[in-house]
Every structure is written in structure tokens, then in C-alpha cells.
C-alpha positions as a Markdown table, in Angstrom:
| # | Residue | x | y | z |
|---|---|---|---|---|
| 1 | Unk | -12.6 | 21.4 | -3.3 |
| 2 | Unk | -15.8 | 20.2 | -1.6 |
| 3 | Unk | -19.2 | 21.9 | -2.0 |
| 4 | Unk | -19.2 | 22.9 | 1.7 |
| 5 | Unk | -21.0 | 19.6 | 3.0 |
| 6 | Unk | -19.2 | 17.2 | 5.1 |
| 7 | Unk | -17.1 | 14.9 | 2.8 |
| 8 | Unk | -18.2 | 11.4 | 2.8 |
| 9 | Unk | -15.9 | 9.2 | 5.1 |
| 10 | Unk | -15.2 | 6.6 | 2.4 |
| 11 | Unk | -14.3 | 8.5 | -0.8 |
| 12 | Unk | -10.8 | 6.9 | -1.6 |
| 13 | Unk | -8.2 | 5.2 | 0.1 |
| 14 | Unk | -5.2 | 7.4 | -0.1 |
| 15 | Unk | -1.8 | 5.6 | 0.4 |
| 16 | Unk | 0.2 | 7.5 | -2.2 |
| 17 | Unk | -0.1 | 10.8 | -4.0 |
| 18 | Unk | -0.6 | 11.6 | -6.9 |
| 19 | Unk | -3.1 | 8.8 | -7.3 |
| 20 | Unk | -2.4 | 6.1 | -10.0 |
| 21 | Unk | -5.3 | 7.1 | -12.0 |
| 22 | Unk | -3.7 | 10.3 | -12.6 |
| 23 | Unk | -0.8 | 8.8 | -14.4 |
| 24 | Unk | -0.7 | 9.0 | -18.1 |
| 25 | Unk | 1.8 | 7.8 | -20.9 |
| 26 | Unk | 4.6 | 10.2 | -20.9 |
| 27 | Unk | 5.2 | 12.0 | -24.3 |
| 28 | Unk | 8.1 | 11.0 | -26.4 |
| 29 | Unk | 11.0 | 10.9 | -26.0 |
| 30 | Unk | 10.2 | 9.1 | -22.7 |
| 31 | Unk | 12.9 | 10.2 | -19.9 |
| 32 | Unk | 15.7 | 7.9 | -19.3 |
| 33 | Unk | 16.0 | 6.4 | -15.9 |
| 34 | Unk | 19.6 | 7.5 | -15.7 |
| 35 | Unk | 18.5 | 11.2 | -16.2 |
| 36 | Unk | 15.7 | 10.9 | -13.6 |
| 37 | Unk | 17.9 | 9.4 | -10.9 |
| 38 | Unk | 21.2 | 11.3 | -11.6 |
| 39 | Unk | 20.7 | 14.0 | -8.9 |
| 40 | Unk | 18.4 | 12.2 | -6.5 |
| 41 | Unk | 19.3 | 11.2 | -3.0 |
| 42 | Unk | 20.0 | 7.4 | -2.9 |
| 43 | Unk | 21.0 | 6.9 | 0.7 |
| 44 | Unk | 17.6 | 5.8 | 2.0 |
| 45 | Unk | 15.9 | 4.2 | -0.9 |
| 46 | Unk | 12.7 | 1.8 | -0.7 |
| 47 | Unk | 12.7 | -1.3 | -2.9 |
| 48 | Unk | 9.2 | -2.8 | -3.8 |
| 49 | Unk | 8.8 | -5.9 | -6.0 |
| 50 | Unk | 5.3 | -6.6 | -7.4 |
| 51 | Unk | 4.2 | -10.2 | -8.0 |
| 52 | Unk | 0.9 | -9.9 | -10.0 |
| 53 | Unk | -0.5 | -13.5 | -9.4 |
| 54 | Unk | -3.1 | -14.9 | -7.2 |
| 55 | Unk | -4.8 | -18.3 | -6.7 |
| 56 | Unk | -8.2 | -16.5 | -6.6 |
| 57 | Unk | -9.3 | -12.9 | -7.0 |
| 58 | Unk | -11.3 | -11.5 | -4.1 |
| 59 | Unk | -14.4 | -9.8 | -4.9 |
| 60 | Unk | -13.3 | -6.5 | -3.5 |
| 61 | Unk | -9.9 | -6.5 | -5.1 |
| 62 | Unk | -8.9 | -3.9 | -7.6 |
| 63 | Unk | -5.1 | -4.5 | -7.3 |
| 64 | Unk | -3.0 | -5.3 | -10.3 |
| 65 | Unk | -3.1 | -9.2 | -10.3 |
| 66 | Unk | -4.4 | -12.1 | -12.5 |
| 67 | Unk | -5.6 | -15.5 | -11.5 |
| 68 | Unk | -3.0 | -18.3 | -12.1 |
| 69 | Unk | 0.1 | -18.3 | -14.3 |
| 70 | Unk | 0.0 | -20.7 | -17.2 |
| 71 | Unk | 2.6 | -21.8 | -19.6 |
| 72 | Unk | 5.6 | -21.0 | -17.3 |
| 73 | Unk | 4.4 | -17.3 | -17.1 |
| 74 | Unk | 6.1 | -16.9 | -13.6 |
| 75 | Unk | 9.5 | -17.9 | -15.2 |
| 76 | Unk | 9.0 | -15.4 | -17.9 |
| 77 | Unk | 7.9 | -12.8 | -15.5 |
| 78 | Unk | 10.9 | -13.3 | -13.2 |
| 79 | Unk | 13.2 | -13.1 | -16.3 |
| 80 | Unk | 11.7 | -9.8 | -17.2 |
| 81 | Unk | 12.0 | -8.7 | -13.5 |
| 82 | Unk | 15.7 | -9.6 | -13.7 |
| 83 | Unk | 16.2 | -7.5 | -16.8 |
| 84 | Unk | 14.3 | -4.5 | -15.3 |
| 85 | Unk | 16.3 | -4.6 | -12.0 |
| 86 | Unk | 19.6 | -4.7 | -14.0 |
| 87 | Unk | 18.5 | -1.6 | -15.9 |
| 88 | Unk | 17.5 | 0.2 | -12.8 |
| 89 | Unk | 20.8 | -0.6 | -11.0 |
| 90 | Unk | 22.7 | 0.8 | -14.0 |
| 91 | Unk | 20.5 | 3.9 | -14.0 |
| 92 | Unk | 21.3 | 4.5 | -10.3 |
| 93 | Unk | 24.9 | 4.9 | -11.3 |
| 94 | Unk | 28.1 | 4.7 | -9.4 |
| 95 | Unk | 28.6 | 8.3 | -8.6 |
| 96 | Unk | 26.7 | 8.3 | -5.2 |
| 97 | Unk | 26.6 | 5.4 | -2.8 |
| 98 | Unk | 23.3 | 3.5 | -3.1 |
| 99 | Unk | 21.7 | 2.4 | 0.2 |
| 100 | Unk | 18.4 | 0.8 | 0.7 |
| 101 | Unk | 16.4 | 1.4 | 3.9 |
| 102 | Unk | 13.4 | -0.9 | 3.4 |
| 103 | Unk | 12.3 | -3.7 | 1.1 |
| 104 | Unk | 8.9 | -5.3 | 0.3 |
| 105 | Unk | 7.3 | -7.9 | -1.9 |
| 106 | Unk | 3.6 | -7.4 | -2.6 |
| 107 | Unk | 1.1 | -8.1 | -5.2 |
| 108 | Unk | -1.1 | -10.0 | -6.0 |
| 109 | Unk | 0.3 | -12.8 | -3.7 |
| 110 | Unk | 4.2 | -13.1 | -3.7 |
| 111 | Unk | 3.8 | -16.6 | -2.1 |
| 112 | Unk | 2.0 | -17.6 | -5.2 |
| 113 | Unk | 5.5 | -18.2 | -6.4 |
| 114 | Unk | 7.1 | -21.6 | -5.4 |
| 115 | Unk | 9.8 | -21.6 | -2.8 |
| 116 | Unk | 12.3 | -21.9 | -5.7 |
| 117 | Unk | 10.8 | -19.0 | -7.4 |
| 118 | Unk | 10.9 | -16.9 | -4.2 |
| 119 | Unk | 14.5 | -17.7 | -3.8 |
| 120 | Unk | 15.2 | -16.4 | -7.3 |
| 121 | Unk | 13.2 | -13.3 | -6.5 |
| 122 | Unk | 15.4 | -12.8 | -3.5 |
| 123 | Unk | 18.5 | -13.4 | -5.6 |
| 124 | Unk | 17.3 | -10.8 | -8.3 |
| 125 | Unk | 16.7 | -8.2 | -5.5 |
| 126 | Unk | 20.1 | -8.7 | -4.0 |
| 127 | Unk | 22.4 | -9.4 | -6.9 |
| 128 | Unk | 20.9 | -6.8 | -9.3 |
| 129 | Unk | 20.0 | -3.9 | -7.1 |
| 130 | Unk | 22.6 | -4.4 | -4.3 |
| 131 | Unk | 20.0 | -4.5 | -1.4 |
| 132 | Unk | 21.0 | -6.8 | 1.5 |
| 133 | Unk | 17.7 | -8.3 | 2.4 |
| 134 | Unk | 18.9 | -9.5 | 5.8 |
| 135 | Unk | 20.1 | -6.0 | 6.8 |
| 136 | Unk | 16.9 | -4.1 | 6.2 |
| 137 | Unk | 13.3 | -4.6 | 7.2 |
| 138 | Unk | 11.7 | -7.0 | 4.6 |
| 139 | Unk | 7.9 | -7.3 | 4.4 |
| 140 | Unk | 6.2 | -10.0 | 2.3 |
| 141 | Unk | 2.5 | -10.5 | 1.7 |
| 142 | Unk | 1.0 | -13.9 | 1.8 |
| 143 | Unk | -2.4 | -15.7 | 1.9 |
| 144 | Unk | -4.0 | -18.6 | 3.7 |
| 145 | Unk | -3.8 | -20.9 | 0.7 |
| 146 | Unk | -0.1 | -20.1 | -0.2 |
| 147 | Unk | 1.4 | -19.7 | 3.2 |
| 148 | Unk | 3.1 | -23.2 | 3.0 |
| 149 | Unk | 6.0 | -24.2 | 5.2 |
| 150 | Unk | 8.5 | -24.3 | 2.5 |
| 151 | Unk | 7.7 | -20.9 | 1.2 |
| 152 | Unk | 7.7 | -19.4 | 4.6 |
| 153 | Unk | 11.0 | -21.1 | 5.7 |
| 154 | Unk | 12.7 | -19.7 | 2.6 |
| 155 | Unk | 11.4 | -16.2 | 3.2 |
| 156 | Unk | 12.6 | -16.3 | 7.0 |
| 157 | Unk | 16.0 | -17.5 | 5.9 |
| 158 | Unk | 16.5 | -14.8 | 3.3 |
| 159 | Unk | 15.7 | -12.2 | 5.8 |
| 160 | Unk | 11.8 | -11.5 | 6.1 |
| 161 | Unk | 11.1 | -9.5 | 9.1 |
| 162 | Unk | 7.3 | -9.0 | 8.5 |
| 163 | Unk | 4.8 | -11.5 | 7.0 |
| 164 | Unk | 1.5 | -9.9 | 6.3 |
| 165 | Unk | -1.6 | -12.3 | 5.7 |
| 166 | Unk | -4.9 | -11.2 | 4.2 |
| 167 | Unk | -7.5 | -13.0 | 6.3 |
| 168 | Unk | -10.3 | -10.3 | 5.9 |
| 169 | Unk | -12.7 | -12.3 | 8.0 |
| 170 | Unk | -12.6 | -15.3 | 10.3 |
| 171 | Unk | -16.3 | -15.9 | 9.8 |
| 172 | Unk | -16.7 | -18.2 | 6.6 |
| 173 | Unk | -20.0 | -16.7 | 5.6 |
| 174 | Unk | -18.5 | -13.3 | 5.5 |
| 175 | Unk | -15.5 | -14.5 | 3.5 |
| 176 | Unk | -17.9 | -15.9 | 1.0 |
| 177 | Unk | -19.9 | -12.7 | 0.8 |
| 178 | Unk | -16.6 | -10.8 | -0.1 |
| 179 | Unk | -15.9 | -13.5 | -2.8 |
| 180 | Unk | -13.0 | -14.8 | -0.6 |
| 181 | Unk | -14.0 | -18.3 | 0.1 |
| 182 | Unk | -11.9 | -19.9 | 2.7 |
| 183 | Unk | -12.2 | -22.3 | 5.7 |
| 184 | Unk | -11.3 | -20.9 | 9.1 |
| 185 | Unk | -9.3 | -24.1 | 10.0 |
| 186 | Unk | -7.1 | -23.4 | 6.9 |
| 187 | Unk | -6.6 | -19.7 | 8.0 |
| 188 | Unk | -5.6 | -20.8 | 11.6 |
| 189 | Unk | -3.2 | -23.4 | 10.2 |
| 190 | Unk | -1.7 | -20.8 | 8.0 |
| 191 | Unk | -1.2 | -18.4 | 11.1 |
| 192 | Unk | 0.4 | -21.2 | 13.1 |
| 193 | Unk | 2.9 | -21.9 | 10.3 |
| 194 | Unk | 3.7 | -18.1 | 10.1 |
| 195 | Unk | 4.3 | -18.0 | 13.9 |
| 196 | Unk | 6.6 | -21.3 | 13.6 |
| 197 | Unk | 8.9 | -19.2 | 11.4 |
| 198 | Unk | 9.9 | -16.9 | 14.1 |
| 199 | Unk | 9.7 | -14.0 | 11.7 |
| 200 | Unk | 9.4 | -11.0 | 14.2 |
| 201 | Unk | 6.3 | -9.3 | 12.9 |
| 202 | Unk | 2.9 | -11.0 | 12.0 |
| 203 | Unk | 0.4 | -8.7 | 10.5 |
| 204 | Unk | -3.2 | -9.7 | 9.9 |
| 205 | Unk | -5.6 | -7.8 | 7.6 |
| 206 | Unk | -9.3 | -7.6 | 8.4 |
| 207 | Unk | -12.1 | -6.0 | 6.6 |
| 208 | Unk | -15.3 | -4.3 | 7.9 |
| 209 | Unk | -18.4 | -3.4 | 6.1 |
| 210 | Unk | -19.0 | -6.9 | 4.4 |
| 211 | Unk | -22.6 | -7.6 | 3.5 |
| 212 | Unk | -24.3 | -9.2 | 6.6 |
| 213 | Unk | -21.4 | -8.3 | 9.1 |
| 214 | Unk | -22.6 | -7.1 | 12.6 |
| 215 | Unk | -20.7 | -5.9 | 15.6 |
| 216 | Unk | -21.0 | -9.4 | 17.1 |
| 217 | Unk | -19.4 | -11.1 | 14.0 |
| 218 | Unk | -16.9 | -8.2 | 13.6 |
| 219 | Unk | -15.9 | -8.7 | 17.3 |
| 220 | Unk | -15.5 | -12.4 | 16.5 |
| 221 | Unk | -13.0 | -11.8 | 13.9 |
| 222 | Unk | -11.2 | -9.2 | 15.9 |
| 223 | Unk | -10.8 | -11.7 | 18.8 |
| 224 | Unk | -9.8 | -14.4 | 16.7 |
| 225 | Unk | -7.1 | -12.3 | 15.2 |
| 226 | Unk | -6.1 | -11.0 | 18.8 |
| 227 | Unk | -5.7 | -14.6 | 19.9 |
| 228 | Unk | -2.5 | -14.8 | 17.8 |
| 229 | Unk | -1.1 | -11.5 | 19.4 |
| 230 | Unk | 0.0 | -10.2 | 16.0 |
| 231 | Unk | 2.4 | -7.4 | 16.2 |
| 232 | Unk | 0.3 | -5.4 | 13.6 |
| 233 | Unk | -3.3 | -5.4 | 12.6 |
| 234 | Unk | -4.8 | -3.6 | 9.7 |
| 235 | Unk | -8.5 | -2.8 | 9.6 |
| 236 | Unk | -9.7 | -2.0 | 6.0 |
| 237 | Unk | -13.1 | -0.6 | 5.2 |
| 238 | Unk | -14.8 | -2.5 | 2.3 |
| 239 | Unk | -15.0 | -0.7 | -1.0 |
| 240 | Unk | -17.0 | -1.6 | -4.0 |
| 241 | Unk | -15.0 | -0.6 | -6.9 |
| 242 | Unk | -15.7 | -0.7 | -10.8 |
| 243 | Unk | -14.7 | -3.9 | -12.6 |
| 244 | Unk | -14.3 | -6.0 | -9.5 |
| 245 | Unk | -16.3 | -9.0 | -8.6 |
| 246 | Unk | -18.4 | -7.1 | -5.9 |
| 247 | Unk | -18.5 | -4.1 | -8.3 |
| 248 | Unk | -20.5 | -6.2 | -10.7 |
| 249 | Unk | -23.1 | -7.5 | -8.2 |
| 250 | Unk | -23.4 | -4.9 | -5.4 |
| 251 | Unk | -25.5 | -1.8 | -5.2 |
| 252 | Unk | -23.8 | 1.6 | -4.9 |
| 253 | Unk | -22.5 | 2.7 | -1.6 |
| 254 | Unk | -24.8 | 5.1 | 0.3 |
| 255 | Unk | -24.9 | 7.0 | 3.5 |
| 256 | Unk | -26.3 | 4.2 | 5.5 |
| 257 | Unk | -23.5 | 2.0 | 4.5 |
| 258 | Unk | -21.1 | 4.9 | 5.4 |
| 259 | Unk | -22.5 | 5.0 | 8.9 |
| 260 | Unk | -22.3 | 1.2 | 9.3 |
| 261 | Unk | -18.7 | 1.2 | 8.3 |
| 262 | Unk | -17.8 | 4.1 | 10.7 |
| 263 | Unk | -19.6 | 2.3 | 13.4 |
| 264 | Unk | -17.6 | -1.0 | 13.0 |
| 265 | Unk | -14.4 | 1.2 | 12.5 |
| 266 | Unk | -14.9 | 2.9 | 15.8 |
| 267 | Unk | -15.7 | -0.5 | 17.5 |
| 268 | Unk | -12.6 | -2.2 | 16.0 |
| 269 | Unk | -10.3 | 0.9 | 16.9 |
| 270 | Unk | -11.6 | 0.9 | 20.5 |
| 271 | Unk | -11.2 | -2.8 | 20.9 |
| 272 | Unk | -7.7 | -2.8 | 19.7 |
| 273 | Unk | -6.7 | 0.2 | 21.8 |
| 274 | Unk | -8.2 | -1.7 | 24.8 |
| 275 | Unk | -6.0 | -4.9 | 24.1 |
| 276 | Unk | -2.6 | -3.0 | 23.9 |
| 277 | Unk | -2.4 | -1.5 | 20.5 |
| 278 | Unk | -1.4 | 1.8 | 19.4 |
| 279 | Unk | -3.0 | 3.5 | 16.4 |
| 280 | Unk | -0.4 | 4.4 | 13.8 |
| 281 | Unk | -3.0 | 5.5 | 11.0 |
| 282 | Unk | -6.7 | 5.0 | 10.3 |
| 283 | Unk | -5.9 | 1.5 | 9.0 |
| 284 | Unk | -2.8 | 0.4 | 11.0 |
| 285 | Unk | -2.4 | -0.7 | 14.7 |
| 286 | Unk | 0.7 | -1.9 | 16.2 |
| 287 | Unk | 1.1 | -3.7 | 19.6 |
| 288 | Unk | 2.7 | -1.4 | 22.1 |
| 289 | Unk | 5.2 | -3.8 | 23.1 |
| 290 | Unk | 6.4 | -4.7 | 19.6 |
| 291 | Unk | 9.9 | -3.8 | 18.9 |
| 292 | Unk | 10.1 | -1.2 | 15.9 |
| 293 | Unk | 11.7 | -2.5 | 12.8 |
| 294 | Unk | 11.8 | 0.4 | 10.6 |
| 295 | Unk | 14.9 | 2.7 | 10.2 |
| 296 | Unk | 14.8 | 5.9 | 12.1 |
| 297 | Unk | 15.9 | 8.1 | 9.1 |
| 298 | Unk | 13.5 | 6.8 | 6.5 |
| 299 | Unk | 10.7 | 9.3 | 5.4 |
| 300 | Unk | 8.1 | 8.2 | 2.8 |
| 301 | Unk | 7.4 | 11.9 | 2.0 |
| 302 | Unk | 10.9 | 12.6 | 0.7 |
| 303 | Unk | 13.0 | 9.3 | 0.0 |
| 304 | Unk | 12.8 | 7.6 | -3.3 |
| 305 | Unk | 11.1 | 4.3 | -4.2 |
| 306 | Unk | 12.3 | 1.7 | -6.7 |
| 307 | Unk | 9.5 | -0.3 | -8.0 |
| 308 | Unk | 10.1 | -3.5 | -9.9 |
| 309 | Unk | 7.5 | -5.4 | -11.9 |
| 310 | Unk | 4.4 | -4.2 | -13.6 |
| 311 | Unk | 2.0 | -3.1 | -11.1 |
| 312 | Unk | 4.8 | -1.4 | -9.1 |
| 313 | Unk | 5.4 | 2.4 | -8.9 |
| 314 | Unk | 8.7 | 4.2 | -8.6 |
| 315 | Unk | 9.2 | 7.6 | -7.0 |
| 316 | Unk | 11.6 | 10.4 | -7.7 |
| 317 | Unk | 11.3 | 14.0 | -6.4 |
| 318 | Unk | 10.2 | 15.0 | -9.9 |
| 319 | Unk | 8.4 | 12.1 | -11.5 |
| 320 | Unk | 6.2 | 9.2 | -10.2 |
| 321 | Unk | 6.3 | 6.4 | -12.8 |
| 322 | Unk | 5.0 | 3.0 | -13.5 |
| 323 | Unk | 3.8 | 0.6 | -16.0 |
| 324 | Unk | 0.2 | 0.9 | -17.3 |
| 325 | Unk | -2.6 | 0.0 | -14.9 |
| 326 | Unk | -5.8 | -2.0 | -15.3 |
| 327 | Unk | -8.4 | -3.9 | -13.2 |
| 328 | Unk | -10.1 | -5.8 | -15.9 |
| 329 | Unk | -8.5 | -9.3 | -16.1 |
| 330 | Unk | -8.1 | -9.2 | -19.9 |
| 331 | Unk | -6.3 | -6.0 | -19.7 |
| 332 | Unk | -4.0 | -7.2 | -17.0 |
| 333 | Unk | -3.1 | -10.3 | -18.8 |
| 334 | Unk | -2.3 | -8.1 | -21.9 |
| 335 | Unk | 0.0 | -5.8 | -19.7 |
| 336 | Unk | 1.7 | -8.7 | -18.1 |
| 337 | Unk | 2.4 | -10.4 | -21.4 |
| 338 | Unk | 3.8 | -7.2 | -22.8 |
| 339 | Unk | 6.0 | -6.7 | -19.6 |
| 340 | Unk | 7.5 | -10.2 | -20.0 |
| 341 | Unk | 8.4 | -9.4 | -23.7 |
| 342 | Unk | 10.1 | -6.1 | -22.9 |
| 343 | Unk | 13.8 | -6.1 | -23.3 |
| 344 | Unk | 14.5 | -2.4 | -22.7 |
| 345 | Unk | 13.6 | -1.1 | -19.3 |
| 346 | Unk | 15.8 | 2.0 | -19.4 |
| 347 | Unk | 13.0 | 4.6 | -19.8 |
| 348 | Unk | 9.9 | 5.6 | -17.8 |
| 349 | Unk | 6.8 | 5.2 | -20.0 |
| 350 | Unk | 3.9 | 6.1 | -17.8 |
| 351 | Unk | 3.7 | 8.5 | -14.9 |
| 352 | Unk | 3.0 | 11.9 | -13.6 |
| 353 | Unk | 5.4 | 14.9 | -12.9 |
| 354 | Unk | 5.5 | 16.2 | -9.6 |
| 355 | Unk | 6.0 | 20.0 | -9.3 |
| 356 | Unk | 6.7 | 22.2 | -6.1 |
| 357 | Unk | 2.9 | 22.6 | -5.5 |
| 358 | Unk | 2.3 | 18.9 | -5.6 |
| 359 | Unk | 5.3 | 18.1 | -3.5 |
| 360 | Unk | 3.9 | 20.3 | -0.8 |
| 361 | Unk | 0.5 | 18.5 | -1.1 |
| 362 | Unk | 2.2 | 15.2 | -1.0 |
| 363 | Unk | 4.3 | 16.0 | 2.1 |
| 364 | Unk | 1.2 | 17.4 | 4.0 |
| 365 | Unk | -1.2 | 14.6 | 2.9 |
| 366 | Unk | 1.2 | 11.7 | 3.8 |
| 367 | Unk | 2.3 | 13.2 | 7.1 |
| 368 | Unk | -1.2 | 14.2 | 8.2 |
| 369 | Unk | -2.6 | 10.8 | 7.5 |
| 370 | Unk | -0.4 | 9.4 | 10.1 |
| 371 | Unk | -1.6 | 9.4 | 13.7 |
| 372 | Unk | 1.6 | 11.0 | 14.8 |
| 373 | Unk | 0.9 | 14.1 | 12.8 |
| 374 | Unk | 3.2 | 16.5 | 11.0 |
| 375 | Unk | 6.0 | 18.6 | 12.6 |
| 376 | Unk | 5.3 | 22.0 | 11.1 |
| 377 | Unk | 9.0 | 22.9 | 11.4 |
| 378 | Unk | 10.0 | 20.2 | 9.1 |
| 379 | Unk | 7.5 | 21.3 | 6.4 |
| 380 | Unk | 8.9 | 24.9 | 6.8 |
| 381 | Unk | 12.4 | 23.9 | 6.6 |
| 382 | Unk | 11.7 | 21.9 | 3.5 |
| 383 | Unk | 9.5 | 24.2 | 1.5 |
| 384 | Unk | 10.3 | 27.7 | 3.2 |
| 385 | Unk | 6.7 | 28.4 | 3.8 |
| 386 | Unk | 3.9 | 27.5 | 6.2 |
| 387 | Unk | 1.3 | 24.8 | 5.6 |
| 388 | Unk | -1.2 | 27.2 | 7.0 |
| 389 | Unk | -0.4 | 29.8 | 4.4 |
| 390 | Unk | -0.1 | 27.1 | 1.6 |
| 391 | Unk | -3.3 | 25.4 | 2.4 |
| 392 | Unk | -5.5 | 27.9 | 4.4 |
| 393 | Unk | -8.8 | 26.6 | 2.9 |
| 394 | Unk | -8.2 | 23.0 | 3.4 |
| 395 | Unk | -6.8 | 23.3 | 6.9 |
| 396 | Unk | -9.4 | 25.8 | 7.9 |
| 397 | Unk | -12.2 | 23.4 | 6.8 |
| 398 | Unk | -10.5 | 20.4 | 8.6 |
| 399 | Unk | -10.5 | 22.6 | 11.7 |
| 400 | Unk | -14.2 | 23.6 | 11.4 |
| 401 | Unk | -15.1 | 19.8 | 11.1 |
| 402 | Unk | -13.3 | 19.1 | 14.3 |
| 403 | Unk | -10.7 | 16.9 | 12.3 |
| 404 | Unk | -7.6 | 18.6 | 13.8 |
| 405 | Unk | -6.4 | 17.9 | 17.2 |
| 406 | Unk | -6.6 | 21.1 | 19.3 |
| 407 | Unk | -4.7 | 19.5 | 22.1 |
| 408 | Unk | -1.6 | 18.7 | 20.0 |
| 409 | Unk | 1.7 | 20.0 | 21.2 |
| 410 | Unk | 2.8 | 23.3 | 19.8 |
| 411 | Unk | 4.3 | 23.0 | 16.4 |
| 412 | Unk | 2.6 | 19.7 | 15.6 |
| 413 | Unk | -0.2 | 19.4 | 13.0 |
| 414 | Unk | -2.2 | 16.4 | 14.0 |
| 415 | Unk | -5.6 | 14.9 | 13.3 |
| 416 | Unk | -8.2 | 14.3 | 16.0 |
| 417 | Unk | -9.6 | 10.8 | 16.5 |
| 418 | Unk | -12.4 | 11.9 | 14.4 |
| 419 | Unk | -10.2 | 13.2 | 11.8 |
| 420 | Unk | -8.4 | 9.9 | 11.6 |
| 421 | Unk | -11.7 | 8.1 | 11.2 |
| 422 | Unk | -12.4 | 10.3 | 8.3 |
| 423 | Unk | -9.0 | 9.9 | 6.5 |
| 424 | Unk | -10.7 | 8.5 | 3.4 |
| 425 | Unk | -12.7 | 11.7 | 3.1 |
| 426 | Unk | -10.0 | 14.1 | 4.2 |
| 427 | Unk | -7.3 | 12.8 | 1.9 |
| 428 | Unk | -9.0 | 13.5 | -1.4 |
| 429 | Unk | -9.7 | 17.0 | -0.2 |
| 430 | Unk | -6.0 | 17.8 | -0.5 |
| 431 | Unk | -5.7 | 16.6 | -4.2 |
| 432 | Unk | -4.9 | 19.4 | -6.5 |
| 433 | Unk | -7.3 | 20.5 | -9.3 |
| 434 | Unk | -5.1 | 19.1 | -12.0 |
| 435 | Unk | -4.9 | 15.7 | -10.3 |
| 436 | Unk | -8.7 | 15.6 | -9.8 |
| 437 | Unk | -9.2 | 16.4 | -13.5 |
| 438 | Unk | -6.9 | 13.7 | -14.4 |
| 439 | Unk | -8.5 | 11.2 | -12.2 |
| 440 | Unk | -12.0 | 12.1 | -13.3 |
| 441 | Unk | -10.9 | 11.7 | -16.9 |
| 442 | Unk | -9.4 | 8.3 | -16.3 |
| 443 | Unk | -11.4 | 5.5 | -17.9 |
| 444 | Unk | -11.4 | 2.3 | -16.0 |
| 445 | Unk | -10.2 | -0.7 | -17.9 |
């Protein structure tokens, strides 16, 4: 728990729990995937494929990715992905029907792959796991440099419903400051090609808190993005993390930077709300007239995740597992090389077990960080207890800080606008002591 002071607003981006730095090599004998998935619900699975390649590594990036792919590495990587997908499908078994509710290709930059390689990726997903990419929402990440017409056309034809492009800033000087050199003309051309595909959802990622960024330049990027009327916009705070490009050259974050980021966040939030967007989470904004694409019955708190590729994570109710994680480029190259040489993907090697207490924390955290909030009855039905009884200290503290919405309908636990603004400070407050200890003991590599 905190020491009683107000948590810093930008402690950690929490998009999954337990955090990946709490994962550890699982003791031998490593659990088999067949045993892990035997009794799991399989009627609303999410499929994620990780492509760990980029043409350049941004200065803020701590994602699992490497620059370039020499010596036919992409071919060898897709070969291994094919073997892993086959092993996963065998582990899911035939006793219960297997249904996928969503699919996504991320990275890295999936469109680093050629159009032919992207087609093979789609074939692996469909033929090995059984997902019908044209029947479920399919999200694919891209970049200005790799959003070529042939790649985008292939993805549209194979069922992509959402293309997400990391622009970060339309101001060239800011892009350089974030170690993301790009020409605005190239960014605009890429956005035009995405719109030409007819894919229903365009998402644009922007970053605030870049060195030299002002409200005026931030407004310039926001307005440039709004000119494309994207169905979604993500506003990300800049983080300076160990072993990244900016982590080597930038000073440690301080309170003044926190206040500047909060000021830019509020400005961006209010501008999007004024231009016909609704807030879905601290980061995500959706155009109010955009048609929803996700299934009504999918819930990230309870449904399973199938992750393919090193850098991807898989979730069962009892274990979250993955491959080894690193940020340093040499370590990443070594992990990717080991992945491409792996023949047996039938066991989970690295992960963290999720007991009943951690399941409660995960449900509360991942529900509360959504602007819609958490129905208390759903929590009580799942766990047989009240979140107020399970987390009296944390929820009482959030209330005292003004982070809970006092005007929420009865039975709904929801953050206030200021609570949403402090999501990256609030989320870590819900981490268990054991997860905190594991994260603190993690040695970045």
C-alpha cells in the first residue's frame, strides 16, 4: 500500500494483471497446456499474435521487439508460430467447442511483414487455431512507414475490422524528440491509404509529455488527428523506462513533469469530448457515432487469452504464462532466436499462478479502470463477496481522494473523471503484496 500521500499519477500503465515483470520461470515439471486448458471455458477466447519486428525502435518503447529481421528471420519466426499454434490447438482439445470472440495482431509492428507473410500469418491463425478472421473483430497494428497499399489491402481482404497506427505526434520536432523520426507528409499519406481500405475502424495513437511539447503543439496534433475522423483515438502519457532510448538520455521523471502531463491529458480529454468522442478509459476515446464491433458477451476479466509468438501472453483462470521478457536489444534477439529453434510448444515455461485473491484483484482492477465502471452485483455473483469487504482500505482511500464517482447509479462502482485521470497511479495501488515484491525483485534485461 501507499504511505498515505497521494500516489503519483504516472506510476505504471496497467493493462493486465498480474504485471509481466511478476512472471517467473515455472518450476519443473512445467505444466502442460493440455492440463491448463482442460477445464477452462473455451466459448469466448481471445487470440493474439505477436510480431516482434520494427523498422526502427522508438525512444519510449519497452515493448518486446527488435529492429530488422536478417537472414530470413521472419520466415523462421512464422515457422515457429505455426508449430506453436498447432500445439495450442491440440491442447484445447475436442471435448468442448472452441469459439474465438476477438483476434489481434500486435508487436512490434505486424506490418513489418510483407503482404505474403501477412497472408501466411492469417492462414496460421485460421488453419491452426480454427478462428474465422472474417467473423470476429480483428485488430492490426501498423506504422506510417509500413502501411503500404499491398499490406493494407491484404489485411482488409482477410477480415481486419480495425487498423491502429502509432503516429505519436504530427509535429516533426516532437517526433524526433521521442526518437521517432518521421515526416508528417508520410504520416498523412499512410492515413489516406488506411481510409482507402474501407476498414471500419481507424485508431490513431498520440503521446503527450514529449520534451518541448506545449498545449499549442498538442492541440495541433489533436486537430490533425481529428481531421481524419478516426473512430478511435488513444492518448498515451510518455514514460521514460529503463533500457529504452529515452531512458538512457532523459532525466528521471519528477512532480513538475507529472503536472505537465496531467495538464496535457485534461486538455486532450476535453478537446475530444467536445468533438463527439466518449471516454472509454483513461487512454481510449471512441467516436460516439462509431458502430461497436466487439461482441456483447466478451469480458476481459473472465475469458481466456491465447497468445502466439514470443512477447505474447496467454491467460487461463489459474495461470498467466508467456515466454521470457526483455527490453535490451541483445536479450530480445537471443529470446527470438531461441523461439525460432523451439520444436515443442506443449508446456508453459514462464508465468504466474493466479489464486482466488489475485482473481478478485484482477476483476476489480480491470473493471474499475474502464470509464463504464464495475457492476457490484457481477463481482458478488462471481466471488460470493463484496468488493467493499474485500478491499476496504483501497476503496476507502480512493473515495477519500475523490477518485470514486459519488453520483454513479446504485450498484455501480465507477471512477470519477479525476479518478480516471489518475488511473496509472490508482491501478498499482490494487497490486497484491506478493506481486509488488516480485516486480521489485525483477531485474530489467
